[in-house]
Structure formats: structure tokens, C-alpha cells
N, C-alpha and C positions, 0 to 999 in steps of 0.2 A: 651462514652463506656468504660466500667470499663474495669482497666488495673488491669491483676492478675501477682502473682509472686508464682513461686513455689518452695518446697524447699523440699529436703530430707534427713533424719535424723534419728538418733534411740533411741529409747527411754532413759532417763537418767534423774538422781537423782541431784539434789541439794546438794552438798556435805556441805553447811552451814546450811541447814534445814535438811536434811535427806527427806525433801519430793520430789515428782518429780519436775522436774526443770518445769518452766513457759511453755517453747515451748509444752511438752508432756503433761503438764497439760489442754492446751484450747485444745491439737490434740483431746484427750479424750471428751472433752465437746463438742466437734461438731462432734463426734461419735455417743454420749449419743441424740444426735438431728436427727441424723441419721437413729437412729434403733427407737427413742422412749422410750428411758431408764432414768429412773429418773436420778436425779442427783447423782453424786458419794459422800460420806461421803468421809472426809481425808482418813481415812485406809483402805474405799474400791480401793478407787483412788490408794493408796499406791500400794494394792495387783495386781491392775489390769496393774500397770507399770511392776512388778517384773513378773506378766507372761509373758509380751510381752518382754522382755528382754532374759527371758529362753526360750520362743520359738526363741530370734532370730530375731525377726519382725523389718520391715526395713521400715520406714513412710514415706508418700509424704504428702504434705499438699498445699492446694491452700489459697493464701491471696489475697484480694484487700481492696482499701481503702474503707472507712467507707464515702457514699455519703450525708447520712441523719444524724443529730442528733438525739440522744436516741439509734440509731440500733446499733447492737449485736458489742460488741470489737472488731477491726479489727484484731485485734492479734488470734482470734479466726478464724479458716479455716471455708472458705465458701465450699471445697471442700477435699476430703481425699481420702488415698489411702494408701495398705499397702501389702507387702511382704513378703514370709520367707519361708525355704529349708525344706524339710521333704523327706524321704526317702517313694518310695510307690512300691509296691509289685502288680510287672506288669504279674503276672500269674506264674506258679510255684517254689514260691519263690523267684523268681530274686526282689532284691530291686536296685531301681533308684531315683535319687535324681529329686523330681520335685520341679516345681516354684510355690509355694500357694500364691493365692490374696485373701487379704480378706478386711472389713473394709473402702468397697467403697463408700461413701456415696458425695451428690452435695446439699448443700441446695435449697430451691425450690426456695427461690428469685435468683439465678443463675443457673436454667436450664434453657437451648437450646441454651449453649454458648460454646457448644462446648468442656465443662471441661473435661467431662467423656469421649470423645474420644480422647483426649487427653493424658491424662492418660494412657489410657489403651493400646492405640497403642506404646505410646513411652516405656511401661512397656514390655510388647510384645516383639519388635525389640529387649531392652538390655538381655530379656533372652534369648532370641534365639543364640543371640552374646554372650552369657556368654556360650552356650553350653549346656541348660537345653532340652531336648525332647518334654519337653510339659508343660504346665501350667494347673492348676487346682482350681475351686473354688467353692462354695456352693452358692446359689442364692436365696435369698428373694424375688424376682420377676421373671417371666419366662421369661419373655419375653425380656429383655435388652438385651443378653450376646452372641445370636446367631450368629448375626449381628460381631460381633467381632470372629467369627469362634468357638466358644465354642459349644459343643453337648452334653448333658444330658447322664452320661456313668453309670452310677448307681442310683440304685433306693432303698429303704428302706418302710416299711409296719409297720402302727400302728397296734398292734394286741390286744384285749381281749381274755382271757382266762378264761373260768367257772371251777372253781376249788373248787367247792361244792361237798359235798359228792357224789360219783361215780366216780371222777377221778379216772383213773386206768393207768398206762403205759401196752401194750401188754409185753413187757418184765419187769423182775425188776433190776432197776439199783441200779450201786454199793453201794449208798448211804455214800459213804467216804465223807460226809460232815457236817462242824462245823461251827457254828456262831462266829464268831472273834469283836474284835472293828475294827469298819471302820480306824481308823487311822493306822492300819496297812497296808492298801492298799497303802499308799504314797510310803515304801518300796516295797512293791508283786505287787501290777496293773501295773506298766510299763515292769516289765519283763514278768509276764501272756500276757499281750496285745502283746508282740514283738512276742510271740509264734502264737498266734492265727494270726497275720499279716502276719505271713509267709504262712500260710494256705490257703488266703482267696485274690483272684483277688480283685486289686482296693484299697486294705486295704492301709492307710499311719500311718505312725509315728502319735502320737498324740500330741494334747497340753497341758501344764501345768491346764488349764481351766479344761481337762477331770481327772485328778488325785484330783484336788480341790473338783470338784463335787464328785467325788466316796467316797470320806474320808469325805465329811461333812463340809467339810470346806467354802463351795462356794456354794450359791442360786444362779443360775444364773439372778433368776428373782428381788429378793431382794440385792443381792451383797452382803450378809451376810452370817455368817453363817450360817446352818441347822443343828440343835440338833436333827432332827427326824429321823436322816439316821441310818440302820441298814443294816449290812454286813454279808457274809458267803462266805466260800471258800470249793472247792473242792481238794481232794487231789488225786496223782495217787498213784499206785499200791507201790511206793516209799515212800508215804509220801511228794513227794512234790508238793505244791499248782499249780495246773494248770489249774483254773479255778476261779471265782468270780462272786458275785452280792451283788449289791449296792441297796439297797430299803428304802420307805417308806411306812406308813401306811396311806392312804390319806384320812383316818375321816371316820365317820358314815353318813357326808352330804350326800356322792352322793349316787344313787340309791340301791346299791349294796354297801359294806362294801368291800374296793379296796385297792390291794398293788399297788403304783406305781414303775415301776423299772425305777433307775438313770440309771445302769450300770451295763452290763451285758456281759461276757466276757469267753468265753472259748475255751481252746486251743485244748480239745479232743472232741471227740463224747460221753464219758464217763463222762466226765464234764457239758458237755451239759444236757444230760440227768438227771442225778442226781441233778443237779441245779433247775431245774425245778419242780424233783420229791418233795423237799424241799421246793420249792414257796407255792405250791399246799398245803402243809401240816401246813400251817401259820395257827395257830388258829385265831376266828375272822374274816375273810376274807374268798370272796366265789368269788372271780375274781382278776386276776392278771393284769395288763394292760403295755404295752411294747412301747414304739412308735418310736424305731428302731431296730424292726427284719426284718432279712433277708428276700430276696423275695423267697427263696427257704429253707425256714426254714424243718427242718424234724420234728417239733413240733407235728402236724396234724398225723404224722405216726406213733408217737410215742403212741401215743394213743388209746385206744380200742374204744372210740369215738371220731370221728378227727372232728365232729362238737362241740364240745368243743374250739377250736381255730377259732377266727373270725375275718378277716383282715375290719378294720373299716376306713382305711385308706391309700393311698399312695404317697408319695412322691417321687421327684426326690433327688437325694444328691449330687453327684459328677460330677460338670459340665468339660469335656476336651477340652484342645487345644493343638493341634497338633503343635509344632514349627518346628519340622523336621521330613517329612515322614521316610527318609533313617533309621534316628539312633531310631528314635522311634519305630519303624515295626520292627527294626534287636536287641532292650534290649528284647523285650516280648517272650518267647517260643511260639513254634507252634505244636502242637501235632497230626496234621494231613499234611500227608505229599501234597503234589502239588502245580500247578503253578497259577497265577493269575495277571493277569495286571488289573489293575486299575488307573484312571485317577481323579486329586483332581483337583479342582478349588479353591483357596484360595482368597479370594478377595481382602486381605490385602496384600498379594502376600510375604508372608513371607517362605511358603513351597507351594510345589503342583506341578503340572503337571503330568506327565505319568509314573507310575513305574510299575517294573516285580518281582511280590513276589514268589519266588522259595523256596517250605519249605520242609526239609528231614525227617519232621516228629517231630527235637527237636527243631530245629533253622530255621532260613530263611535268605538269601538273599535277597536283596532287593537294584535292579538297574533302574536307570533310562531309561524309552524307548524311543525312536523317536516317533514323531506325528504317523509316517505311520503303527506303532505297534498298531492293531487293541487291543482295550481298552474290558473286559470281562465285567468291572461295572462302572460308571462315578459316581462322587458323591462331595459335596461339603466338605470343611475342617472339619466341625462341624459333618457331617455324619462320619467322619473317625473316630471323636473322640469318636462317641457314640459305635462306633464297637470295639474299641482299646482293652476293657475289658471283651470283648465276652458276654455284656450286653445286647446289643440291636441287633434284629434277621435281616439281611442283608433281609432278604425275604419279612419280613414285610414291610421293610422300602423301598424298592421295590415296593409293591403293594400301598404304599401312597405315590409315586413320591418322595419319597426322594433320591432313588438311581434309576440311568437308567442302567438297564440291558442291553446291549446292546448284550450279549448273549444267548441264552436259557441255562439254568441252570444254571448260574454262581454265580446266588444267592444262590442258596442251597451250592455252592461247597464251597465258600464265608463263608456262616455259618458254615459250618464243620471246617473251616482251623480257621476261629477267633474265635472257641469254645476254651475256657480255662478249660472246663471240670466241673468248678461248677460257677454259676452267679457270678457276685463284689458284695463286701459288703463290705463297708467302714463305720462304726460306727461312724463317728466323721464328726463333721460339724466345719466351720472355717471364 
């Protein structure tokens, strides 16, 4: 039986060499194997460590002694895990610190030995003890995390937009758009995104990677700079930037000459419409693709021909794990007054039980209810995570058997109460 050693540390640099220290470098070597990334060059490894430090990531590595000659260096972890803190919009512009989990890998030769369960359960318990109301992650595989209490809470659409002649908007946008050097987004993008984040339930502070991608300093597929990136800004009536788009020409090799969007952030509806108008006016292309559009994008409704916008794929985005039912539900706004009693089953026993939610149309009080109090709805902690940002509909979950509707009509009432006015949209992965 292999013995395992767990170590938690922060990424660091070797002062003598100016390169990431050995433990950091070997940690990244393990994640590159886990996610099928190419081996990092010295420069790309340095930048990756710098981004991890900027994000405040805390790393956990699992080490095993080498059992056979010629096997991988035992200083390279057989499993990895990381977390960091970012603010999350839980609705109405309310920002709450979230515990974000990332870089979860287990080497194939060390599967089925309880490493993932050990890493995840201990981390969630520590996050709860630290006072986080919820944890979140994005999943490369969809069947892994439900057993740990995570539920899908937001989705994104991949869209293709036909920008050939005839593209027209119902209302003429203000067209206060100018192209810019992508490098200026290093300064401007964080503030524009911060404004957008307050408008979108489920949106969270971004990682350094997104700034690097938008400026062209990082191609996430190669780890190197991308000199093909172009960018444009939208300005409000006072001349302040309130939206931007970063994009590149995909070349003539595709069936249609295509512009691929790298990043698109609009803090206002005017910025959104005008930036799309700009994209449609780019010469020598007749299609725009965007892999991270929102579920309820207004774009089809902006056009005289809504069929020009095609959804070609849908993916789950943020998975949420409620760590404290009371603090999580009281942190978010409640726009519809009412009362609801829910019974929550948490297999990890971090939180759960029966709760009475009483909303006044702005806030809600959440109190523990006795087992003798009839529950309107019964659900697992993963299903509560799916409802939290208003992205999943309790009526549909009840039809699917994911929620028990004990009182007729309570799922419809819950649908109204959990709504945050617009669907969640979190245009970032981690």
C-alpha cells in the first residue's frame, strides 16, 4: 500500500534564481499532466506562477514514494488541489466572498485510492470553519462533483452570429466604439468587469488569466503571447469606457471567414448593442463566434432577423456547494415576499436540516425548523446550489425527481422566490 504525504503551500519563487521554486514547478508539472497541457517553457512557467500568486491561490500537493525504477520523480505530486477567494455577486449587486476550488487532478496510476475524497472533504470542512457560505468550481467532467454536494448553478452558450450583408439592428446603437491597443485593457478591463459583475447574478471576480488573454499576452492553448489579438472599447455619454471586446481573425481556413471573440464584457445595454454592431461591421468576415455567451443574451432581440444568432452548444459553468444554508440564503436578496419551508439533505453533514425562509421582498430570515414542521420542498444540498443564483427552476427539478414537492404549488412559489430577475452569468472559468 502506497503511503501518501499531503502538503499545503503558496506558490513561490526562488530568490537565488528568480524562477519558481522547485515545489511550485513540480506542482505545475503535475497539473499539466492532469489537464493534458504541453510542458511549460521557463518563461511560461514563470508567468503561470506569477498569475497564481496574483490570484492568491493556495496549493495542496499529494506525494507518494516511488515504487518502481524509472517512474516519475517522486517530488512531482500524484494529486493536486488548489483554492482561492474571490467576491461573488449573489444577486442585486451584493458581493460575498466565495471559496473557489481549482486545479483538482489525480494521476491515473493513483485513482480509486480515496485521494480526491480526502482532498475535497477536508477542504470543504476547512472552508466552512473559515466562514465561507459556499464553495464553487468549474468542472472538466460533469459526473464527479455532485457526490460532494455541488450543483450546477449557471450555464453558458456557444453562439455563431451571421454578420454577412443584411445584418441589421432594430434600433440604431449609439456607436461610441473605438478600436484600441489591446494592451490598454490591462488597465481598463478590471474596472469595466467590476461594473459588469455587479449587474449579473453569479458573476465573480476574475483571475489574472483573463486580463492576460484579453491583452494578447497569453494564448491559453500555447502558453505564449498571441499577436493576433485586436480590441475595441465602448464609451458612455461622458466618455468613460463601459465595455470592451477582445477578438482575433480565425483565418480563411474555416468554412466562413470568422472572427473569434476572446473576451466580451459590457457593463451597460448600450455598450452591449454597440459592440455587437461594431463586430458586424468588420470587413473580410461574415461570422462571429463566441463560446461564453449568456443564457439570456438579448442579442437575438436586437436584430431584425433573430435567426442570425445560433446557439451551437451549451455548457455548465459554475458549480456551487452550499456550506452554510442559513448564511448563504440570508446573504442573497429575495425580490418576492413569501414563506417557504425546505428540507435539505447533506450527505457530508456540513450543513442541512429543515429551514423556514421568510422573505419581505428584499431580504429573508432563515431559521431552523423542527422536524415536526411540514416541509414544502425536500432536496439535496446539490439541488439547493443549483437554485441559489436563480438559474435552475424548482418546477423542472421537481418534474425530474430532483426535488420532492410535498405541498402542491410550492415549487411554483419557490420558482418566484428564488428568482433574481435575470439568469446567472459568470463569464469565467477557474
